[in-house]
DRENSEKE-248585 format. One record per residue: x, y, z of N, C-alpha, C in turn. Coordinates in steps of 0.1 Angstrom, whole numbers, padded with zeros to 4 digits, always signed. Layout:
N
XYZXYZXYZ...
% end
This chain:
339
-0389-1519+0376-0402-1513+0379-0410-1511+0366-0423-1516+0366-0432-1515+0355-0442-1504+0357-0444-1496+0346-0454-1485+0347-0467-1491+0343-0477-1487+0349-0491-1489+0345-0493-1482+0332-0503-1486+0324-0506-1481+0311-0508-1466+0312-0517-1461+0321-0519-1446+0323-0507-1439+0327-0499-1445+0336-0487-1438+0340-0477-1437+0329-0476-1448+0321-0467-1448+0309-0471-1437+0299-0484-1435+0297-0489-1425+0288-0485-1411+0293-0487-1409+0306-0484-1396+0312-0469-1393+0311-0461-1404+0313-0446-1402+0312-0442-1398+0298-0448-1405+0287-0445-1402+0274-0449-1388+0270-0461-1384+0275-0466-1371+0272-0457-1360+0278-0451-1363+0290-0442-1354+0297-0429-1352+0289-0424-1364+0284-0412-1363+0276-0415-1355+0263-0426-1357+0257-0430-1350+0245-0430-1335+0247-0436-1331+0258-0438-1317+0262-0424-1310+0264-0415-1318+0271-0402-1313+0274-0394-1311+0261-0395-1321+0252-0389-1320+0239-0394-1308+0231-0407-1306+0231-0413-1295+0224-0408-1282+0230-0407-1281+0243-0403-1269+0250-0388-1265+0246-0380-1276+0246-0366-1274+0242-0365-1269+0227-0373-1275+0219-0372-1272+0204-0377-1258+0202-0388-1254+0209-0393-1240+0208-0383-1230+0213-0376-1233+0224-0366-1224+0230-0355-1222+0220-0351-1233+0214-0340-1233+0204-0344-1225+0192-0356-1227+0187-0361-1219+0176-0362-1204+0179-0366-1201+0191-0367-1187+0194-0353-1181+0195-0343-1188+0200-0330-1184+0201-0324-1181+0187-0328-1190+0177-0323-1188+0163-0330-1176+0157-0342-1173+0161-0350-1162+0155-0346-1149+0162-0338-1149+0172-0334-1137+0179-0321-1132+0172-0321-1119+0170-0309-1113+0163-0298-1111+0172-0286-1111+0167-0274-1107+0175-0272-1092+0175-0280-1085+0168-0280-1070+0169-0292-1065+0175-0291-1052+0178-0303-1045+0183-0305-1032+0175-0317-1030+0172-0321-1018+0165-0326-1007+0175-0319-0996+0176-0322-0986+0185-0331-0976+0177-0343-0973+0183-0352-0964+0176-0356-0953+0185-0354-0940+0181-0359-0929+0189-0374-0927+0187-0380-0925+0198-0395-0923+0198-0396-0908+0201-0397-0900+0191-0397-0885+0193-0409-0880+0200-0420-0885+0197-0433-0880+0204-0434-0885+0218-0428-0896+0221-0429-0902+0234-0416-0899+0243-0407-0892+0237-0394-0888+0244-0388-0900+0250-0384-0910+0242-0379-0923+0247-0370-0929+0236-0362-0939+0241-0354-0947+0232-0359-0961+0233-0363-0967+0221-0368-0981+0221-0356-0990+0217-0355-1002+0223-0346-1012+0220-0353-1023+0214-0350-1027+0201-0358-1036+0193-0350-1048+0188-0355-1060+0189-0350-1071+0182-0355-1071+0168-0346-1068+0158-0351-1066+0144-0356-1079+0138-0353-1091+0143-0358-1103+0137-0372-1106+0141-0374-1106+0154-0387-1109+0159-0397-1096+0159-0391-1085+0158-0398-1072+0158-0403-1068+0172-0398-1075+0182-0402-1072+0196-0395-1060+0201-0402-1051+0208-0397-1040+0215-0392-1045+0229-0379-1046+0231-0374-1052+0243-0373-1042+0255-0374-1030+0252-0374-1020+0263-0376-1006+0258-0380-0997+0267-0381-0983+0263-0375-0975+0275-0366-0966+0271-0359-0958+0281-0362-0943+0279-0367-0936+0290-0370-0922+0288-0358-0914+0285-0359-0903+0277-0348-0894+0273-0353-0880+0275-0344-0871+0271-0348-0857+0270-0360-0855+0260-0366-0843+0261-0378-0841+0252-0374-0841+0238-0383-0847+0230-0382-0848+0215-0368-0851+0211-0363-0863+0213-0349-0867+0209-0348-0868+0194-0337-0863+0189-0335-0862+0175-0325-0872+0169-0314-0875+0175-0304-0884+0169-0298-0893+0180-0293-0905+0176-0288-0915+0185-0276-0922+0179-0266-0925+0188-0255-0933+0184-0252-0942+0196-0243-0952+0194-0240-0962+0205-0226-0967+0203-0221-0973+0214-0208-0979+0214-0209-0993+0207-0199-0997+0200-0200-1009+0192-0202-1022+0200-0199-1021+0213-0201-1033+0222-0215-1034+0227-0223-1024+0224-0238-1024+0228-0240-1021+0242-0231-1014+0249-0233-1011+0263-0239-0998+0265-0235-0988+0257-0240-0974+0260-0246-0968+0247-0256-0960+0249-0262-0952+0238-0262-0938+0242-0262-0929+0232-0261-0915+0234-0272-0908+0226-0281-0901+0232-0293-0896+0226-0293-0881+0228-0294-0873+0216-0294-0859+0217-0308-0853+0216-0311-0844+0226-0324-0837+0226-0320-0822+0225-0324-0815+0215-0320-0801+0214-0324-0792+0226-0334-0796+0233-0338-0787+0244-0332-0792+0258-0329-0805+0259-0325-0811+0272-0311-0817+0272-0303-0816+0262-0290-0821+0263-0289-0835+0258-0278-0842+0261-0275-0856+0256-0276-0866+0267-0285-0875+0265-0287-0886+0275-0277-0897+0273-0271-0902+0283-0262-0913+0283-0270-0925+0289-0272-0935+0280-0281-0946+0284-0273-0959+0285-0275-0966+0296-0269-0980+0298-0279-0989+0291-0275-0996+0281-0284-1005+0273-0286-1018+0280-0277-1021+0289-0278-1034+0296-0289-1033+0307-0288-1022+0315-0298-1020+0326-0311-1012+0321-0309-1007+0308-0320-0999+0302-0324-0987+0311-0314-0979+0314-0316-0967+0322-0307-0956+0318-0312-0944+0319-0303-0932+0317-0295-0930+0329-0281-0930+0327-0272-0929+0338-0267-0915+0340-0267-0907+0330-0263-0893+0332-0268-0884+0320-0268-0871+0322-0272-0862+0312-0261-0852+0309-0257-0850+0297-0247-0840+0293-0254-0827+0289-0250-0816+0296-0256-0803+0293-0245-0794+0287-0246-0792+0274-0236-0783+0268-0238-0768+0271-0249-0764+0277-0251-0750+0280-0265-0745+0275-0270-0735+0282-0283-0729+0278-0283-0725+0264-0293-0729+0257-0295-0725+0243-0286-0732+0233-0279-0742+0237-0268-0748+0229-0275-0756+0217-0286-0763+0219-0293-0770+0209-0285-0781+0203-0280-0791+0211-0273-0802+0205-0282-0810+0196-0277-0815+0184-0286-0822+0176-0281-0836+0172-0270-0837+0164-0265-0850+0159-0254-0854+0169-0252-0868+0169-0242-0874+0177-0235-0885+0169-0222-0886+0171-0214-0895+0163-0203-0901+0172-0202-0915+0172-0192-0922+0180-0180-0925+0171-0169-0920+0175-0156-0923+0167-0145-0925+0177-0138-0936+0176-0126-0938+0184-0128-0936+0199-0139-0940+0204-0141-0939+0219-0146-0926+0224-0149-0917+0215-0154-0903+0219-0167-0900+0211-0175-0891+0217-0187-0887+0211-0186-0873+0206-0188-0871+0193-0188-0858+0186-0203-0854+0185-0205-0841+0187-0219-0837+0186-0220-0822+0181-0231-0819+0174-0233-0806+0168-0239-0797+0179-0236-0784+0179-0242-0775+0189-0247-0763+0180-0259-0765+0176-0265-0755+0166-0266-0741+0172-0269-0740+0185-0271-0727+0191-0258-0719+0192-0247-0726+0192-0234-0719+0193-0225-0720+0181-0231-0724+0169-0224-0726+0157-0211-0734+0158-0212-0745+0165-0200-0752+0169-0203-0767+0169-0192-0775+0170-0193-0789+0174-0184-0791+0186-0186-0803+0192-0178-0805+0205-0175-0820+0206-0167-0824+0215-0163-0838+0217-0165-0841+0232-0171-0852+0235-0174-0857+0248-0166-0870+0251-0160-0871+0262-0152-0883+0266-0161-0891+0276-0166-0902+0273-0175-0910+0282-0167-0915+0294-0154-0917+0293-0145-0922+0304-0144-0912+0315-0141-0900+0311-0139-0889+0321-0152-0881+0324-0163-0884+0316-0175-0876+0317-0173-0861+0316-0165-0858+0305-0162-0844+0303-0163-0840+0288-0167-0828+0285-0166-0822+0272-0152-0817+0271-0143-0824+0263-0129-0820+0264-0125-0810+0254-0134-0807+0244-0131-0795+0235-0143-0791+0227-0144-0779+0222-0154-0774+0213-0146-0767+0202-0153-0766+0190-0147-0760+0178-0158-0752+0171-0155-0739+0170-0164-0731+0162-0164-0734+0148-0176-0735+0142-0178-0737+0127-0181-0725+0120-0188-0715+0127-0190-0702+0121-0201-0702+0110-0210-0713+0110-0221-0714+0101-0234-0715+0108-0245-0711+0102-0258-0712+0108-0264-0726+0108-0269-0730+0120-0276-0742+0121-0268-0755+0117-0257-0757+0123-0249-0769+0120-0257-0781+0126-0261-0790+0117-0272-0799+0121-0268-0814+0121-0264-0819+0110-0262-0834+0109-0248-0837+0104-0243-0849+0108-0229-0854+0106-0229-0864+0095-0218-0866+0088-0215-0878+0080-0200-0880+0082-0196-0893+0084-0182-0896+0087-0176-0900+0074-0164-0894+0071-0156-0898+0059-0151-0912+0059-0147-0917+0048-0142-0930+0047-0129-0933+0055-0121-0922+0057-0109-0923+0065-0111-0923+0080-0123-0921+0084-0127-0920+0098-0120-0909+0106-0114-0899+0099-0107-0888+0105-0113-0875+0100-0122-0876+0090-0129-0864+0084-0144-0865+0087-0149-0854+0092-0163-0853+0094-0170-0842+0086-0181-0845+0079-0188-0836+0072-0201-0832+0079-0205-0819+0078-0217-0815+0086-0225-0805+0077-0238-0806+0078-0247-0798+0070-0250-0786+0079-0249-0774+0073-0253-0761+0079-0265-0756+0072-0277-0759+0078-0289-0757+0071-0292-0742+0067-0290-0733+0076-0294-0719+0073-0283-0711+0066-0271-0717+0065-0261-0711+0057-0260-0717+0043-0267-0727+0040-0267-0734+0028-0253-0739+0024-0246-0745+0034-0232-0749+0032-0230-0763+0038-0219-0770+0034-0214-0782+0040-0200-0779+0045-0197-0782+0058-0184-0780+0063-0177-0793+0063-0164-0793+0058-0156-0805+0058-0145-0802+0069-0145-0811+0079-0135-0809+0090-0125-0821+0089-0113-0818+0084-0103-0828+0082-0094-0828+0095-0090-0840+0099-0081-0842+0110-0088-0839+0123-0101-0840+0124-0108-0835+0136-0105-0844+0148-0101-0856+0146-0098-0865+0158-0086-0860+0166-0078-0852+0159-0067-0846+0166-0070-0834+0175-0082-0829+0174-0086-0818+0182-0086-0805+0174-0091-0794+0179-0092-0781+0172-0079-0776+0165-0068-0778+0172-0055-0773+0167-0051-0781+0154-0055-0793+0153-0051-0802+0142-0062-0802+0131-0073-0795+0132-0084-0796+0123-0083-0785+0112-0086-0789+0100-0087-0780+0089-0101-0779+0084-0107-0767+0084-0121-0766+0080-0122-0760+0066-0131-0766+0058-0134-0761+0044-0149-0760+0043-0153-0748+0038-0168-0746+0037-0171-0747+0022-0181-0755+0019-0185-0758+0005-0200-0753+0004-0202-0743-0005-0215-0738-0007-0224-0747-0015-0236-0748-0011-0246-0757-0018-0256-0748-0025-0259-0750-0038-0268-0742-0046-0283-0742-0040-0287-0753-0034-0300-0755-0030-0303-0747-0016-0315-0749-0011-0320-0742+0001-0322-0752+0012-0315-0750+0023-0317-0758+0035-0312-0772+0034-0299-0775+0032-0293-0788+0032-0294-0794+0046-0299-0806+0046-0300-0814+0059-0295-0828+0058-0302-0835+0049-0298-0849+0047-0284-0850+0041-0276-0859+0046-0262-0860+0041-0256-0874+0044-0248-0878+0034-0241-0891+0036-0229-0891+0026-0219-0900+0029-0207-0902+0021-0209-0915+0013-0204-0914+0000-0205-0926-0008-0196-0937-0003-0199-0950-0006-0191-0961-0001-0177-0960-0006-0174-0954-0017-0160-0953-0021-0152-0941-0015-0160-0933-0007-0153-0922+0000-0150-0910-0009-0155-0909-0021-0152-0899-0031-0162-0887-0031-0174-0890-0027-0185-0880-0028-0193-0879-0015-0198-0867-0014-0208-0864-0004-0221-0859-0011-0232-0866-0007-0245-0862-0013-0253-0855-0002-0260-0845-0006-0269-0838+0004-0282-0833-0003-0293-0836+0003-0306-0832-0002-0310-0819+0005-0315-0810-0003-0319-0797+0002-0334-0797+0005-0338-0794+0017-0351-0797+0022-0362-0788+0016-0358-0775+0013-0369-0766+0010-0371-0765-0005-0363-0771-0014-0365-0770-0028-0365-0783-0035-0364-0794-0028-0365-0807-0035-0353-0811-0043-0341-0805-0041-0330-0807-0049-0319-0816-0042-0309-0820-0050-0298-0828-0045-0285-0823-0050-0275-0821-0042-0262-0817-0045-0252-0827-0043-0243-0829-0053-0232-0839-0052-0219-0832-0051-0211-0835-0040-0199-0829-0038-0187-0839-0041-0177-0834-0049-0165-0842-0050-0156-0839-0039-0153-0849-0031-0145-0847-0018-0131-0842-0021-0123-0848-0030-0109-0843-0032-0109-0829-0038-0119-0825-0046-0120-0812-0052-0126-0802-0042-0134-0807-0032-0141-0799-0023-0151-0789-0030-0158-0794-0039-0168-0785-0046-0180-0794-0051-0191-0787-0053-0203-0793-0059-0200-0795-0074-0202-0808-0078-0200-0811-0092-0213-0814-0100-0224-0815-0092-0237-0817-0099-0248-0815-0090-0259-0809-0095-0271-0807-0088-0282-0814-0096-0292-0820-0089-0303-0827-0096-0316-0822-0089-0326-0818-0097-0339-0815-0092-0348-0827-0093-0350-0833-0081-0358-0845-0080-0373-0842-0077-0376-0829-0075-0390-0825-0073-0396-0830-0060-0387-0832-0050-0391-0837-0037-0397-0826-0029-0406-0829-0020-0413-0819-0012-0407-0817+0002-0400-0827+0008-0395-0825+0021-0384-0836+0024-0373-0835+0017-0362-0844+0018-0354-0842+0030-0355-0850+0040-0348-0848+0053-0338-0858+0057-0338-0870+0050-0327-0880+0053-0323-0887+0041-0310-0890+0040-0304-0896+0028-0294-0907+0033-0294-0919+0027-0285-0929+0030-0280-0937+0018-0267-0940+0017-0262-0949+0007-0264-0963+0011-0266-0972+0001-0266-0986+0004-0251-0991+0000-0247-1003+0005-0234-1007+0002-0231-1009-0013-0242-1012-0020-0240-1015-0035-0241-1002-0043-0241-0991-0037-0241-0978-0045-0254-0972-0049-0265-0976-0042-0277-0969-0044-0279-0958-0033-0288-0949-0036-0291-0938-0026-0306-0938-0023-0309-0938-0010-0322-0937-0005-0325-0924+0001-0336-0917-0003-0339-0904+0003-0354-0905+0007-0356-0901+0019-0370-0901+0024-0376-0887+0021-0388-0887+0015-0395-0875+0011-0408-0874+0020-0407-0867+0031-0417-0868+0041-0431-0864+0036-0432-0852+0030-0445-0846+0026-0451-0855+0015-0443-0861+0006-0448-0869-0004-0450-0883+0000-0447-0886+0012-0448-0900+0018-0442-0910+0009-0430-0908+0005-0423-0918-0004-0408-0919+0000-0403-0930-0005-0388-0933-0004-0383-0933-0018-0374-0923-0021-0368-0922-0035-0356-0930-0035-0354-0939-0045-0343-0947-0047-0336-0943-0060-0323-0940-0059-0315-0936-0071-0303-0946-0073-0298-0946-0085-0286-0953-0088-0275-0942-0087-0265-0944-0078-0255-0934-0076-0246-0931-0088-0244-0941-0096-0235-0940-0108-0242-0932-0119-0254-0937-0123-0261-0930-0134-0268-0918-0130-0271-0916-0116-0278-0905-0111-0293-0905-0114-0298-0917-0119-0312-0919-0123-0320-0924-0112-0333-0920-0111-0342-0925-0101-0346-0939-0106-0345-0949-0097-0349-0962-0100-0363-0964-0096-0367-0959-0085-0381-0961-0081-0385-0951-0070-0397-0947-0069-0402-0940-0058-0412-0949-0051-0409-0953-0039-0417-0963-0031-0427-0955-0023-0440-0957-0027-0450-0950-0020-0453-0956-0006-0454-0947+0004-0457-0950+0017-0469-0942+0022-0477-0938+0012-0489-0929+0015-0498-0934+0025-0500-0948+0025-0509-0953+0035-0503-0954+0049-0490-0951+0050-0483-0952+0063-0480-0939+0069-0480-0928+0061-0477-0915+0066-0463-0914+0072-0453-0910+0064-0439-0909+0068-0437-0898+0079-0442-0886+0076-0439-0875+0085-0424-0872+0085-0419-0867+0096-0405-0863+0097-0397-0876+0101-0395-0884+0091-0390-0898+0094-0375-0899+0093-0370-0911+0092-0356-0914+0091-0353-0927+0084-0341-0930+0080-0337-0942+0072-0325-0948+0079-0325-0962+0079-0313-0969+0083-0312-0981+0075-0300-0984+0069-0297-0996+0061-0291-1007+0069-0296-1019+0067-0290-1031+0075-0276-1032+0071-0268-1039+0080-0254-1040+0077-0251-1049+0065-0259-1058+0062-0257-1067+0051-0262-1061+0038-0268-1049+0039-0273-1042+0027-0286-1048+0021-0292-1057+0028-0304-1064+0022-0317-1056+0025-0317-1048+0035-0330-1042+0039-0327-1027+0043-0338-1019+0042-0338-1006+0047-0349-1004+0057-0346-0998+0068-0356-0995+0079-0360-0981+0078-0373-0978+0077-0378-0964+0075-0386-0960+0087-0382-0951+0095-0390-0946+0106-0402-0937+0101-0414-0941+0104-0426-0934+0099-0432-0927+0111-0428-0915+0113-0432-0908+0126-0447-0907+0127-0454-0903+0116-0468-0901+0117-0476-0914+0119-0470-0925+0115-0477-0938+0115-0473-0946+0127-0464-0942+0135-0460-0949+0148-0455-0963+0144-0447-0964+0134-0442-0977+0130-0429-0975+0122-0421-0986+0121-0409-0987+0113-0412-0996+0101-0411-0991+0089-0414-1000+0077-0400-1007+0073-0401-1019+0068-0390-1026+0064-0391-1028+0049-0381-1023+0041-0380-1024+0027-0370-1034+0022-0374-1043+0014-0365-1053+0008-0358-1046-0003-0344-1045-0002-0337-1037-0012-0334-1045-0025-0338-1058-0025-0337-1065-0038-0349-1063-0046-0361-1063-0040-0374-1061-0047-0379-1046-0047-0373-1038-0038-0378-1025-0035-0393-1024-0032-0397-1034-0023-0410-1034-0018-0410-1034-0003-0421-1028+0003-0422-1029+0017-0427-1043+0021-0419-1050+0029-0422-1064+0032-0426-1066+0047-0425-1056+0055-0428-1058+0069-0429-1044+0076-0433-1045+0089-0433-1033+0097-0432-1037+0112-0427-1028+0119-0425-1029+0134-0434-1019+0141-0444-1023+0148-0452-1013+0155-0446-1008+0167-0445-0995+0169-0438-0989+0180-0447-0984+0191-0460-0984+0189-0469-0980+0199-0475-0966+0196-0488-0965+0199-0495-0952+0196-0488-0940+0203-0487-0930+0195-0481-0917+0200-0466-0918+0202-0459-0927+0196-0445-0929+0198-0437-0920+0188-0441-0919+0176-0434-0910+0166-0420-0915+0163-0417-0927+0158-0403-0931+0156-0396-0922+0146-0383-0920+0149-0374-0912+0141-0361-0919+0138-0350-0912+0142-0337-0917+0140-0334-0931+0145-0326-0939+0138-0323-0953+0143-0308-0955+0142-0304-0966+0149-0290-0969+0149-0288-0984+0153-0278-0991+0147-0275-1005+0149-0265-1006+0161-0266-1016+0169-0256-1019+0179-0257-1034+0182-0247-1039+0189-0247-1053+0193-0256-1056+0204-0262-1068+0203-0270-1073+0214-0262-1076+0226-0267-1073+0238-0260-1076+0250-0269-1084+0259-0270-1097+0256-0279-1106+0264-0272-1111+0276
% end
């Protein structure tokens, strides 16, 4: 069968379009990340699911009012979002729906959430306690009194059996050793911090130190974990240091909300490398998350309704993800894509 000239042109055009469509689909697949960036939208009371490569918001799931912290299972199926006023939302990331709400009790004020060995650990500020939730049985299977005021944020030790927590109004850090074994197996040590209102907290990559920034006086305290004591304090002149994260290569990132800047330090020398200005973006009460490969930092800019992307090689802001007007992005977490 012979095709007429016009028919042959149409046929070749069709083949070209199909080829272009396949190529475009392949390119898009390559540009899509195997991970998902979970971003809490504090002012919109929702959890956003983001493809970090394309910057696309793939979904928004309503949560309790003003959600503060989020964690997720490694398989990317469930997320857990803490709202101090409304409890902890359990979210199915596949269907993008809240499937249940954990209520620790009236006035409990849950704040931080941490996934370890199949269980969810969370702070209960109102009760001066922490607790553990089992997603399989849908039960809070134990609580443990900490005895400090405003137990707020967690950091997991290198051994994954020790949890550190900041107690803001007591100006202390609690070290809970053996916590995975339950209250009867846990040893608590209280470490006093010279500064005022410790909140930001993280453990060094070598597992030997805990760093905490004190929010009301712009200081930084460094704790030697084996000695269980503060070994150094540094006055960085920060105005509102509320989040701190180590990078895999031993640098420290601290978000200074009121100064609208990201402070970068060398952990070994304790020297400030750079203060990255974000004045045009308005950080507000933001958050920091480092990419797994250590190449980028994601900074939640609550007042600017966006997430800034910082190249950790050049220490420059190289991109941003718009989260929508009135969203107020805060805490973030990495999990696996579940396509």
